[in-house]
C-alpha positions in Angstrom: -130.6 77.3 102.8 -127.9 80.0 103.0 -127.2 82.9 100.7 -123.6 82.0 99.9 -122.3 80.4 96.7 -120.3 77.1 97.1 -117.0 77.2 95.3 -117.4 76.2 91.7 -121.1 76.7 91.5 -122.5 78.7 88.6 -125.7 80.7 88.6 -127.7 78.0 87.0 -126.8 75.5 89.7 -127.7 78.1 92.3 -131.1 78.8 90.9 -131.9 75.1 90.9 -131.2 75.0 94.6 -133.4 78.0 95.1 -136.3 76.6 93.1 -136.0 73.3 95.0 -136.2 75.2 98.3 -139.2 77.3 97.1 -141.2 74.4 95.8 -140.6 72.5 99.0 -141.5 75.5 101.2 -144.5 77.0 99.4 -147.7 75.3 98.5 -148.8 78.2 96.3 -146.4 79.8 93.8 -146.9 82.1 90.8 -144.5 83.9 88.5 -144.8 87.6 87.5 -144.3 87.4 83.7 -144.1 90.6 81.6 -142.9 89.1 78.3 -139.4 90.5 78.8 -136.2 88.5 78.8 -135.7 88.2 82.6 -139.2 87.2 83.6 -139.2 84.9 80.5 -136.0 83.1 81.8 -137.5 82.8 85.3 -140.8 81.3 83.9 -138.9 78.9 81.7 -136.7 77.8 84.6 -139.8 77.0 86.7 -141.5 75.1 83.8 -138.3 73.2 83.3 -138.0 72.4 87.0 -141.6 71.1 87.2 -141.2 68.9 84.1 -137.8 67.5 85.0 -138.8 66.6 88.5 -142.3 65.4 87.5 -144.0 67.6 90.1 -147.7 67.0 90.4 -148.6 70.7 90.5 -149.3 73.7 88.4 -147.7 77.1 88.7 -149.5 80.4 88.4 -148.5 83.0 85.9 -149.4 86.6 86.4 -149.3 88.8 83.3 -150.2 92.5 83.6 -151.3 93.5 80.1 -150.6 97.2 79.4 -152.5 97.2 76.1 -149.9 99.4 74.3 -147.1 97.0 73.5 -145.2 95.5 70.6 -147.1 92.9 68.6 -144.1 90.6 69.1 -144.5 90.9 72.9 -148.1 89.8 72.6 -147.1 86.9 70.3 -144.4 85.7 72.7 -146.7 85.8 75.7 -149.5 83.9 73.9 -147.0 81.4 72.6 -145.6 80.7 76.1 -149.1 80.3 77.5 -150.2 78.0 74.6 -147.2 75.7 74.7 -147.3 75.2 78.5 -151.0 75.3 79.3 -150.8 71.9 80.9 -148.8 73.1 83.9 -149.7 76.8 83.9 -152.5 78.5 85.8 -152.8 81.7 83.7 -153.9 85.1 85.0 -153.8 87.4 82.0 -154.9 90.7 83.6 -156.5 93.5 81.5 -157.5 96.2 84.1 -157.7 100.0 83.8 -155.4 100.8 86.7 -153.4 104.1 86.6 -150.0 103.9 85.0 -147.3 106.6 85.1 -146.5 108.2 81.8 -143.5 110.3 80.9 -144.6 110.9 77.4 -146.8 113.8 78.1 -146.7 117.2 79.7 -150.5 117.1 80.1 -151.0 113.6 81.4 -149.2 112.3 84.5 -150.8 108.9 84.0 -152.9 106.9 81.6 -155.2 103.8 81.8 -154.8 100.7 79.7 -158.1 99.1 78.7 -160.0 102.3 79.6 -163.6 101.7 78.5 -164.1 105.4 77.8 -161.2 105.1 75.2 -162.5 101.8 73.7 -162.5 103.2 70.2 -158.8 104.1 70.5 -157.5 100.9 72.1 -154.2 99.9 70.6 -155.4 96.3 70.2 -158.5 94.2 71.1 -158.8 92.9 74.6 -157.5 89.2 74.6 -160.0 86.4 75.1 -160.3 84.7 78.4 -158.5 87.5 80.2 -159.2 88.7 83.7 -161.1 92.0 83.9 -161.7 94.6 86.6 -165.0 92.8 87.5 -163.0 89.7 88.5 -161.2 91.5 91.3 -163.3 92.7 94.2 -160.4 94.8 95.5 -160.1 97.0 92.4 -160.9 100.7 92.5 -160.3 103.5 90.0 -157.7 105.2 92.1 -155.4 102.1 92.0 -152.0 102.4 90.4 -150.5 99.4 88.6 -148.0 98.7 91.5 -150.8 98.8 94.1 -152.9 96.5 92.0 -150.0 94.1 91.8 -149.7 93.9 95.6 -153.4 93.5 96.0 -153.4 90.7 93.5 -150.9 88.8 95.6 -153.2 88.9 98.6 -156.2 88.0 96.5 -154.4 85.0 94.9 -153.3 83.8 98.3 -156.9 83.8 99.6 -158.3 82.3 96.4 -156.2 79.2 96.7 -156.7 79.0 100.5 -152.9 78.6 100.7 -150.7 78.0 103.6 -147.8 80.0 102.1 -147.8 81.9 98.9 -144.7 83.1 97.0 -144.6 85.4 93.9 -141.4 84.8 91.9 -140.1 88.0 90.3 -137.4 88.2 87.6 -135.4 91.2 88.7 -131.7 91.3 88.7 -129.4 93.6 90.7 -127.3 94.3 87.6 -130.3 96.1 85.9 -130.4 99.2 88.2 -129.5 100.7 91.5 -133.2 100.4 92.6 -133.2 96.7 92.0 -129.9 96.3 93.8 -131.5 98.1 96.8 -134.5 95.8 96.6 -132.3 92.8 97.2 -129.4 94.1 99.3 -131.4 96.7 101.2 -133.8 94.0 102.4 -134.3 93.8 106.1 -133.7 90.2 107.2 -136.7 90.5 109.5 -138.8 91.0 106.4 -137.4 88.0 104.5 -138.1 84.3 104.5 -135.7 82.3 106.6 -133.2 85.2 106.5 -132.7 84.8 102.7 -131.8 88.2 101.2 -133.4 87.3 97.9 -136.9 87.1 99.5 -139.2 89.8 100.9 -142.3 89.5 103.1 -145.4 91.1 101.6 -147.9 90.0 104.3 -148.8 87.2 106.5 -147.5 84.0 104.9 -147.1 86.0 101.7 -143.7 86.6 100.0 -141.8 87.8 97.0 -138.7 85.9 95.8 -136.0 86.9 93.3 -134.3 83.6 92.3 -132.2 85.1 89.4 -131.1 88.3 91.3 -127.4 87.5 90.7 -127.7 86.7 87.0 -126.0 88.9 84.5 -127.4 89.9 81.0 -124.9 87.4 79.6 -126.3 84.6 81.8 -129.8 85.4 80.6 -128.9 85.1 76.9 -126.7 82.0 77.5 -129.7 80.3 79.1 -131.9 81.1 76.1 -129.3 79.8 73.7 -128.4 76.6 75.7 -131.9 75.5 76.3 -133.3 76.8 73.0 -136.1 78.5 74.8 -138.3 80.9 72.7 -137.9 84.6 73.5 -139.5 87.9 72.6 -138.3 88.6 69.1 -138.2 92.3 69.9 -134.8 91.8 71.4 -133.5 90.5 68.0 -134.7 93.7 66.3 -133.3 95.9 69.1 -129.9 94.2 68.6 -130.0 94.7 64.8 -131.0 98.4 65.4 -127.9 98.9 67.6 -129.7 99.4 70.9 -127.3 98.5 73.7 -128.2 95.4 75.7 -128.8 97.3 78.9 -131.3 99.6 77.2 -133.5 97.0 75.5 -136.9 97.4 77.1 -140.2 95.7 76.3 -142.2 97.1 79.3 -144.8 99.9 79.2 -143.5 102.2 76.4 -144.6 105.4 78.2 -142.2 105.1 81.1 -139.0 107.1 81.3 -136.9 104.0 80.9 -138.5 103.3 77.6 -138.4 106.8 76.1 -135.1 106.2 74.2 -136.5 103.2 72.3 -140.0 104.5 71.8 -139.1 106.1 68.5 -138.3 102.6 67.2 -142.0 101.7 67.3 -142.4 103.8 64.1 -140.0 101.5 62.2 -140.5 98.2 63.8 -144.3 98.1 64.4 -145.9 101.0 62.5 -149.5 99.7 63.0 -149.1 99.8 66.8 -147.3 103.1 66.5 -150.2 104.7 64.6 -152.6 103.7 67.3 -150.4 104.8 70.2 -150.2 108.3 68.8 -153.9 108.7 69.3 -153.9 106.9 72.6 -151.6 108.9 74.9 -150.8 112.6 74.6 -147.2 113.4 73.7 -146.3 110.0 72.3 -145.3 111.4 68.9 -143.1 114.1 70.4 -141.4 111.5 72.7 -141.0 109.1 69.8 -139.2 111.7 67.7 -137.1 113.3 70.4 -136.7 110.6 73.1 -133.0 110.3 73.9 -132.2 113.6 72.3 -131.5 117.2 73.5 -135.2 118.0 73.3 -136.0 115.4 76.0 -133.5 116.8 78.4 -130.7 114.2 78.3 -127.3 115.0 79.7 -126.2 116.8 76.6 -129.0 119.4 76.8 -127.9 122.9 75.7 -129.1 126.1 77.1 -130.9 128.3 74.5 -129.0 131.5 73.7 -129.9 134.5 75.9 -131.2 132.4 78.8 -129.9 131.5 82.2 -131.0 128.0 83.4 -133.3 129.7 85.9 -134.9 131.8 83.2 -135.2 128.8 81.0 -136.9 126.8 83.8 -139.5 129.4 84.2 -140.0 129.7 80.5 -140.6 125.9 80.4 -143.0 126.1 83.3 -145.0 128.8 81.6 -145.7 126.4 78.7 -147.2 123.7 81.0 -150.8 123.2 82.1 -151.5 124.7 85.5 -151.6 121.3 87.4 -148.2 120.2 86.0 -146.7 123.7 86.6 -147.8 123.8 90.3 -146.5 120.2 90.8 -143.0 121.2 89.6 -143.0 124.4 91.6 -143.9 122.4 94.8 -141.0 120.0 94.2 -138.7 123.0 93.6 -139.8 124.7 96.8 -139.2 121.6 98.9 -135.8 121.1 97.3 -134.7 124.7 97.8 -135.8 124.6 101.5 -134.1 121.2 102.0 -130.7 122.4 100.7 -131.0 125.7 102.7 -131.9 124.1 106.1 -130.8 120.4 106.2 -128.4 120.1 103.3 -127.7 117.2 101.0 -125.1 114.6 101.7 -122.0 114.8 99.5 -118.6 113.0 99.6 -115.4 114.8 100.3 -114.3 114.8 96.7 -117.5 116.6 95.6 -117.2 119.1 98.4 -113.6 120.0 97.4 -114.8 120.5 93.8 -117.5 123.0 95.0 -114.9 124.8 97.1 -112.6 125.0 94.1 -115.4 126.4 92.0 -116.0 129.1 94.7 -119.6 127.9 95.4 -120.7 129.2 98.8 -121.4 126.2 101.0 -121.7 125.3 104.6 -120.3 121.8 105.5 -121.7 120.2 108.6 -120.3 117.3 110.6 -123.2 115.2 111.5 -126.0 113.6 109.4 -129.1 111.8 110.4 -128.5 109.3 107.6 -126.2 106.2 107.8 -123.5 107.5 105.5 -119.9 108.6 105.5 -120.9 111.6 103.4 -121.2 115.1 105.0 -124.4 117.3 104.8 -123.8 120.4 102.8 -126.1 123.5 102.9 -126.2 125.7 99.9 -128.3 127.8 97.6 -129.6 126.6 94.2 -127.0 127.2 91.5 -127.7 128.0 87.8 -125.4 125.2 86.7 -122.0 123.7 87.6 -119.6 121.9 85.5 -118.6 118.9 87.6 -119.1 115.1 87.1 -121.4 115.0 90.1 -123.8 117.5 88.5 -126.8 115.3 89.2 -126.2 115.5 93.0 -126.0 119.3 93.1 -129.1 121.6 93.4 -129.2 123.4 90.0 -131.9 125.0 87.9 -130.5 123.0 85.0 -131.4 119.8 86.8 -134.9 121.1 87.2 -135.1 121.9 83.5 -134.1 118.3 82.7 -137.0 117.0 84.9 -139.4 119.2 83.0 -138.1 118.2 79.6 -138.2 114.5 80.5 -141.8 114.8 81.8 -140.4 113.5 85.1 -143.4 114.7 87.1 -142.1 113.0 90.3 -138.7 114.6 89.8 -136.9 111.3 90.3 -133.9 112.7 88.4 -133.5 115.2 91.3 -133.5 112.4 93.8 -137.1 112.7 95.1 -138.5 109.6 96.8 -142.2 108.7 97.0 -144.3 111.4 98.7 -145.7 110.9 102.2 -149.1 110.5 100.7 -147.9 107.7 98.4 -146.1 106.0 101.3 -149.1 106.4 103.5 -151.3 104.8 100.9 -149.0 101.9 100.5 -148.8 101.4 104.3 -152.6 101.5 104.5 -152.9 98.9 101.8 -150.3 96.6 103.4 -152.0 96.9 106.8 -155.3 96.0 105.1 -153.8 92.9 103.5 -152.3 91.9 106.8 -155.6 92.1 108.5 -157.3 90.2 105.8 -154.8 87.3 105.8 -154.5 86.9 109.6 
């Protein structure tokens, strides 16, 4: 199978070809299902394919239950499981792994289904779910994403499979990171050189069958086939939330901060429990998407420079959080002084015009047409490429967004995080060989 679209083919016809290929190639398949619109479409496409082709097989469904979610999401997930239980092998996972939170200055992570917080759980644990005791690989230091990768290996071994594939409903339209997941994929790490697949381990792969679908394609499919969907999207639409910002994932992530405040109006019972569950939820719910949370329109308090304001903000934080931000700042300052960040010619000319002292170098170690630019941290600079320039304002935004990892400043995972992932992947490889 090739990656190219035949003239006249639409995305639905393409996904049918991909599903045929996957069901022929893999004896063990499961779908990662969050309860959102994209994973919902993918799961329905698989259910439809199995029924229409009378396949004598079931398909696994992996649902990571984050405890704190809209009641409508819970209802949609349970409805989907109930109506298709004849062909679904359900793995409803309720495990206290670590989950990043951007709702709190005091907490960098929280744990769903944490037994020590049992009295404050947002909702009761579902019946017949999989708990931590069901997974021998689980440990308390696991993050949700490491658990997910571990689950793939465990699922493969459990079924004594020849080849296992996890189907994931990500689309390149959704974000740059998701675009990179697909288009940045090394063909050596794919299955049969298909860019919409990725190797996880020995005979273990991810596949992204709807990677080229648009939001319009998603909703067209729901309408055409009359598939049920999470009714949260209907309320989001009525509330005026743009289509590209409608999220039903973990509400404490940075991507969900802008819609967190809607919990108060849409699902007040859940909201009341969330306030007591994770530190900072009430603040984020009131101010998410506003000046107070550090969005683009943030204004400097009178009498401060951005550098002064940054240190004021740092002084209000707990010691651990403060030291974390200062470490990131030190790394960033040293990077821009010694190596320099890569900027395009247009941005460089704007800096020169603004009389910002810079040193433009010719060569970069990165595969890019941009040029490395060495410079000192600026207080602020009024150009469209503001996010690319080392400024104290940018650091303030990270602090106000509770962006502990400083992703807004372009920080990638730390060496420690990368090392942990590599160790885990090597462990899975050894287990599966």
